Structures are given as structure tokens and as C-alpha cells.
MARZABA-925757 format. One record per residue: residue in three letters; residue number from 1; x, y, z of N, C-alpha, C, O in turn. Coordinates in steps of 0.05 Angstrom, whole numbers, plus 5000, padded with zeros to 4 digits. Example, Ala and Ser with C-alpha at 12.3 -4.5 7.8 and 13.67 -1.06 7.14 Angstrom:
! residues 2
('ALA'; 1; (5264; 4886; 5156); (5246; 4910; 5156); (5264; 4934; 5156); (5285; 4934; 5169));
('SER'; 2; (5257; 4955; 5142); (5273; 4979; 5143); (5258; 5001; 5157); (5268; 5023; 5161));
//
This chain:
! residues 103
('MET'; 1; (5017; 4976; 5000); (5000; 5000; 5000); (5018; 5025; 5000); (5036; 5027; 5016));
('ALA'; 2; (5012; 5044; 4982); (5028; 5068; 4980); (5021; 5086; 5004); (4999; 5088; 5013));
('GLN'; 3; (5042; 5099; 5014); (5039; 5117; 5036); (5030; 5144; 5026); (5039; 5153; 5005));
('THR'; 4; (5011; 5157; 5040); (5001; 5183; 5032); (5005; 5203; 5054); (5013; 5196; 5076));
('GLY'; 5; (4999; 5228; 5048); (4999; 5249; 5067); (5025; 5253; 5082); (5047; 5253; 5070));
('TYR'; 6; (5023; 5256; 5108); (5046; 5262; 5125); (5069; 5242; 5122); (5092; 5250; 5120));
('PHE'; 7; (5063; 5216; 5121); (5084; 5196; 5120); (5099; 5197; 5094); (5123; 5192; 5093));
('ARG'; 8; (5085; 5204; 5072); (5098; 5207; 5046); (5117; 5231; 5047); (5139; 5231; 5036));
('LEU'; 9; (5108; 5253; 5060); (5125; 5277; 5062); (5150; 5271; 5078); (5172; 5282; 5071));
('ILE'; 10; (5149; 5255; 5098); (5172; 5248; 5114); (5191; 5232; 5096); (5215; 5237; 5095));
('LYS'; 11; (5180; 5212; 5082); (5197; 5195; 5065); (5211; 5211; 5043); (5234; 5206; 5037));
('GLU'; 12; (5196; 5230; 5031); (5208; 5247; 5010); (5227; 5268; 5021); (5241; 5281; 5005));
('GLY'; 13; (5227; 5272; 5047); (5245; 5292; 5059); (5233; 5320; 5061); (5247; 5338; 5068));
('SER'; 14; (5207; 5323; 5054); (5195; 5349; 5056); (5190; 5357; 5085); (5189; 5381; 5091));
('ILE'; 15; (5187; 5338; 5103); (5184; 5343; 5131); (5207; 5329; 5145); (5213; 5306; 5141));
('SER'; 16; (5220; 5344; 5162); (5242; 5333; 5178); (5231; 5313; 5198); (5210; 5317; 5210));
('LYS'; 17; (5246; 5291; 5202); (5238; 5271; 5222); (5240; 5283; 5250); (5229; 5272; 5269));
('LYS'; 18; (5254; 5306; 5252); (5256; 5319; 5278); (5230; 5333; 5285); (5226; 5340; 5308));
('ASN'; 19; (5213; 5338; 5265); (5188; 5352; 5270); (5171; 5335; 5289); (5164; 5312; 5282));
('LYS'; 20; (5164; 5346; 5311); (5150; 5331; 5332); (5120; 5334; 5329); (5105; 5320; 5344));
('GLY'; 21; (5111; 5351; 5311); (5082; 5354; 5308); (5074; 5383; 5304); (5091; 5401; 5301));
('VAL'; 22; (5048; 5388; 5305); (5037; 5415; 5302); (5022; 5422; 5327); (5007; 5405; 5337));
('TRP'; 23; (5026; 5445; 5337); (5013; 5454; 5361); (4986; 5468; 5354); (4986; 5486; 5338));
('LEU'; 24; (4965; 5458; 5366); (4938; 5470; 5362); (4932; 5487; 5387); (4929; 5476; 5409));
('LYS'; 25; (4931; 5513; 5384); (4923; 5530; 5406); (4894; 5524; 5414); (4878; 5516; 5397));
('ALA'; 26; (4888; 5526; 5440); (4861; 5520; 5449); (4840; 5536; 5434); (4819; 5526; 5428));
('GLU'; 27; (4846; 5562; 5429); (4827; 5579; 5415); (4821; 5568; 5386); (4800; 5573; 5375));
('VAL'; 28; (4840; 5554; 5374); (4837; 5542; 5348); (4823; 5515; 5351); (4803; 5509; 5337));
('LEU'; 29; (4833; 5499; 5369); (4822; 5472; 5373); (4792; 5472; 5379); (4777; 5456; 5368));
('PHE'; 30; (4784; 5491; 5396); (4756; 5491; 5405); (4738; 5511; 5389); (4715; 5515; 5396));
('ASN'; 31; (4749; 5522; 5367); (4734; 5540; 5350); (4715; 5524; 5333); (4724; 5510; 5314));
('THR'; 32; (4689; 5525; 5338); (4670; 5509; 5324); (4663; 5521; 5296); (4649; 5508; 5280));
('ASP'; 33; (4673; 5545; 5291); (4668; 5557; 5265); (4690; 5551; 5245); (4689; 5560; 5222));
('MET'; 34; (4710; 5535; 5253); (4732; 5528; 5235); (4731; 5498; 5229); (4725; 5481; 5246));
('SER'; 35; (4736; 5492; 5203); (4738; 5464; 5195); (4765; 5452; 5204); (4782; 5467; 5213));
('LEU'; 36; (4767; 5426; 5203); (4792; 5413; 5211); (4815; 5422; 5193); (4837; 5426; 5203));
('ILE'; 37; (4809; 5424; 5167); (4830; 5433; 5149); (4839; 5462; 5156); (4863; 5468; 5155));
('GLU'; 38; (4820; 5479; 5162); (4827; 5507; 5170); (4845; 5506; 5196); (4863; 5522; 5198));
('LYS'; 39; (4838; 5489; 5214); (4854; 5487; 5239); (4882; 5478; 5233); (4901; 5488; 5245));
('VAL'; 40; (4886; 5459; 5215); (4913; 5450; 5207); (4928; 5473; 5194); (4951; 5477; 5200));
('ILE'; 41; (4915; 5487; 5175); (4928; 5509; 5162); (4938; 5530; 5182); (4961; 5538; 5181));
('VAL'; 42; (4920; 5538; 5200); (4928; 5559; 5220); (4950; 5549; 5237); (4968; 5564; 5244));
('SER'; 43; (4950; 5523; 5245); (4970; 5512; 5262); (4997; 5510; 5248); (5018; 5516; 5260));
('VAL'; 44; (4998; 5503; 5222); (5023; 5502; 5207); (5034; 5530; 5204); (5058; 5534; 5208));
('VAL'; 45; (5017; 5549; 5197); (5027; 5577; 5195); (5038; 5587; 5221); (5059; 5600; 5222));
('ASN'; 46; (5023; 5581; 5243); (5032; 5589; 5269); (5060; 5577; 5276); (5076; 5590; 5289));
('GLY'; 47; (5064; 5552; 5268); (5089; 5539; 5273); (5113; 5553; 5259); (5134; 5555; 5270));
('TYR'; 48; (5108; 5562; 5234); (5129; 5577; 5220); (5134; 5604; 5234); (5157; 5612; 5236));
('GLN'; 49; (5113; 5617; 5243); (5116; 5642; 5256); (5131; 5640; 5282); (5144; 5659; 5291));
('ALA'; 50; (5129; 5618; 5295); (5142; 5614; 5321); (5172; 5617; 5318); (5186; 5625; 5337));
('GLY'; 51; (5183; 5610; 5295); (5211; 5613; 5290); (5218; 5640; 5277); (5240; 5643; 5266));
('ASN'; 52; (5199; 5659; 5279); (5203; 5685; 5266); (5210; 5683; 5237); (5226; 5698; 5226));
('LYS'; 53; (5197; 5664; 5223); (5202; 5660; 5195); (5178; 5668; 5179); (5155; 5666; 5189));
('ASP'; 54; (5182; 5676; 5154); (5160; 5680; 5136); (5149; 5652; 5129); (5164; 5633; 5126));
('CYS'; 55; (5123; 5650; 5127); (5110; 5624; 5120); (5104; 5624; 5090); (5084; 5637; 5082));
('PHE'; 56; (5120; 5610; 5075); (5116; 5608; 5046); (5104; 5581; 5039); (5106; 5572; 5016));
('VAL'; 57; (5091; 5567; 5057); (5081; 5540; 5053); (5062; 5540; 5028); (5045; 5557; 5025));
('SER'; 58; (5066; 5520; 5012); (5050; 5518; 4987); (5024; 5503; 4991); (5020; 5488; 5010));
('ASP'; 59; (5005; 5508; 4972); (4980; 5493; 4972); (4985; 5463; 4969); (4971; 5447; 4981));
('THR'; 60; (5004; 5456; 4953); (5011; 5428; 4948); (5020; 5414; 4974); (5011; 5392; 4980));
('TYR'; 61; (5037; 5428; 4989); (5047; 5417; 5014); (5024; 5413; 5034); (5021; 5392; 5046));
('LEU'; 62; (5007; 5434; 5037); (4985; 5432; 5055); (4965; 5411; 5047); (4953; 5397; 5063));
('ALA'; 63; (4960; 5409; 5020); (4941; 5389; 5010); (4951; 5361; 5016); (4935; 5343; 5023));
('THR'; 64; (4977; 5356; 5013); (4988; 5330; 5019); (4985; 5324; 5049); (4978; 5302; 5057));
('LEU'; 65; (4991; 5344; 5065); (4990; 5341; 5094); (4961; 5335; 5103); (4956; 5320; 5122));
('CYS'; 66; (4941; 5348; 5090); (4913; 5344; 5097); (4899; 5323; 5081); (4875; 5318; 5085));
('SER'; 67; (4913; 5310; 5063); (4901; 5289; 5045); (4876; 5300; 5030); (4855; 5288; 5030));
('CYS'; 68; (4880; 5323; 5018); (4859; 5335; 5002); (4872; 5347; 4977); (4896; 5343; 4972));
('ASN'; 69; (4857; 5362; 4961); (4869; 5373; 4937); (4876; 5403; 4941); (4867; 5415; 4961));
('ARG'; 70; (4891; 5414; 4923); (4900; 5442; 4926); (4877; 5462; 4925); (4878; 5482; 4939));
('SER'; 71; (4857; 5457; 4910); (4834; 5476; 4909); (4820; 5477; 4935); (4810; 5498; 4943));
('THR'; 72; (4819; 5455; 4950); (4807; 5454; 4977); (4823; 5472; 4995); (4812; 5487; 5011));
('ILE'; 73; (4849; 5469; 4994); (4867; 5486; 5011); (4864; 5515; 5004); (4861; 5532; 5022));
('ASN'; 74; (4864; 5521; 4978); (4861; 5549; 4969); (4835; 5561; 4979); (4834; 5584; 4988));
('ARG'; 75; (4813; 5546; 4977); (4787; 5555; 4985); (4787; 5560; 5016); (4775; 5580; 5025));
('ASN'; 76; (4800; 5542; 5031); (4801; 5545; 5060); (4819; 5569; 5068); (4812; 5583; 5087));
('ILE'; 77; (4841; 5573; 5054); (4858; 5596; 5060); (4842; 5622; 5054); (4843; 5641; 5070));
('ASN'; 78; (4828; 5623; 5031); (4813; 5647; 5025); (4791; 5652; 5045); (4785; 5675; 5052));
('SER'; 79; (4778; 5631; 5056); (4758; 5633; 5076); (4770; 5645; 5102); (4759; 5663; 5114));
('LEU'; 80; (4793; 5635; 5110); (4807; 5645; 5134); (4815; 5674; 5130); (4813; 5690; 5149));
('VAL'; 81; (4824; 5681; 5106); (4832; 5709; 5101); (4807; 5727; 5102); (4808; 5749; 5114));
('SER'; 82; (4785; 5719; 5090); (4761; 5736; 5090); (4750; 5740; 5118); (4737; 5760; 5123));
('ARG'; 83; (4754; 5720; 5136); (4745; 5723; 5164); (4766; 5736; 5181); (4762; 5738; 5206));
('LYS'; 84; (4789; 5744; 5169); (4811; 5758; 5184); (4824; 5740; 5205); (4835; 5751; 5225));
('ILE'; 85; (4823; 5714; 5201); (4837; 5696; 5219); (4866; 5693; 5209); (4884; 5689; 5225));
('LEU'; 86; (4869; 5694; 5183); (4895; 5690; 5170); (4898; 5714; 5151); (4879; 5726; 5141));
('HIS'; 87; (4923; 5722; 5146); (4930; 5744; 5128); (4949; 5733; 5106); (4965; 5715; 5111));
('LYS'; 88; (4948; 5745; 5083); (4966; 5737; 5062); (4975; 5762; 5046); (4960; 5781; 5043));
('ARG'; 89; (4999; 5760; 5036); (5009; 5780; 5017); (5029; 5766; 4999); (5036; 5742; 5004));
('TYR'; 90; (5039; 5780; 4979); (5058; 5768; 4961); (5084; 5783; 4964); (5084; 5808; 4966));
('LYS'; 91; (5106; 5769; 4963); (5133; 5780; 4968); (5151; 5769; 4946); (5151; 5746; 4939));
('LYS'; 92; (5168; 5787; 4936); (5187; 5779; 4915); (5211; 5766; 4929); (5224; 5778; 4946));
('VAL'; 93; (5217; 5741; 4922); (5239; 5726; 4934); (5255; 5714; 4911); (5246; 5697; 4896));
('MET'; 94; (5280; 5723; 4909); (5298; 5714; 4888); (5285; 5715; 4860); (5287; 5697; 4844));
('GLY'; 95; (5271; 5737; 4855); (5259; 5742; 4829); (5231; 5730; 4825); (5218; 5737; 4805));
('ASP'; 96; (5222; 5714; 4843); (5195; 5702; 4841); (5177; 5713; 4862); (5185; 5720; 4884));
('MET'; 97; (5151; 5716; 4855); (5131; 5725; 4874); (5122; 5700; 4890); (5113; 5680; 4879));
('LYS'; 98; (5124; 5702; 4917); (5116; 5681; 4935); (5094; 5691; 4953); (5094; 5714; 4962));
('ARG'; 99; (5076; 5673; 4960); (5054; 5680; 4979); (5065; 5677; 5007); (5078; 5657; 5014));
('VAL'; 100; (5060; 5697; 5024); (5067; 5696; 5052); (5041; 5695; 5068); (5023; 5711; 5064));
('LEU'; 101; (5039; 5677; 5087); (5016; 5675; 5105); (5025; 5681; 5133); (5047; 5675; 5141));
('TRP'; 102; (5007; 5694; 5148); (5012; 5699; 5176); (4986; 5702; 5191); (4965; 5706; 5179));
('ILE'; 103; (4988; 5700; 5218); (4964; 5702; 5235); (4964; 5730; 5247); (4946; 5736; 5263));
//
């Protein structure tokens, strides 16, 4: 059986085996207005911000992590942005425009 999602990302090296998981803040975990996918997105973005890093996480990466497709991720990100839970902008990095997400 082929491995999917998180385990495939570890095998491919996209996620470090040192990664111990994703922290879900109580306000996110118990928010009944957020879907599970939205909670994962917010938690991943929060994890990048904890290291004072820009979060350039791709829709493909999040889709693999959540076992869904990129359009589902994009729709959930846009929903979070419209509700002002998540923010996004575009930043030029080494000549390419990259999406930056933050809480």
C-alpha cells in the first residue's frame, strides 16, 4: 500500500523527522466555526511564525498534509483570510513572487 499524506512527506524529505508535530492553540482547537483543514492550516502557519520565519508554505504541501486537493486548501485559505483569521500577501523572493501567510 502506498503511503500518503504526512508519512509520504517524511519519506520524500519534505518534513524533517525531527518535526514533533503541530501545536493547536486551544482557541483554534475549540473553535466550532473552523473546519479541521482550517485548523491545520492555521497551526502550520503558526508553527512557522514561532521561529520568526515567513511562512511560504505551498498549497501542494498543505494538500498532501491534509490528504485533500490544492483547490480545497486554496478555498480554505481564502475563507480564513476573508474572516481575518489569516492574512496573506505576496513578496518577491529571488525574482519570484511568493505568497506569505501569517496570523
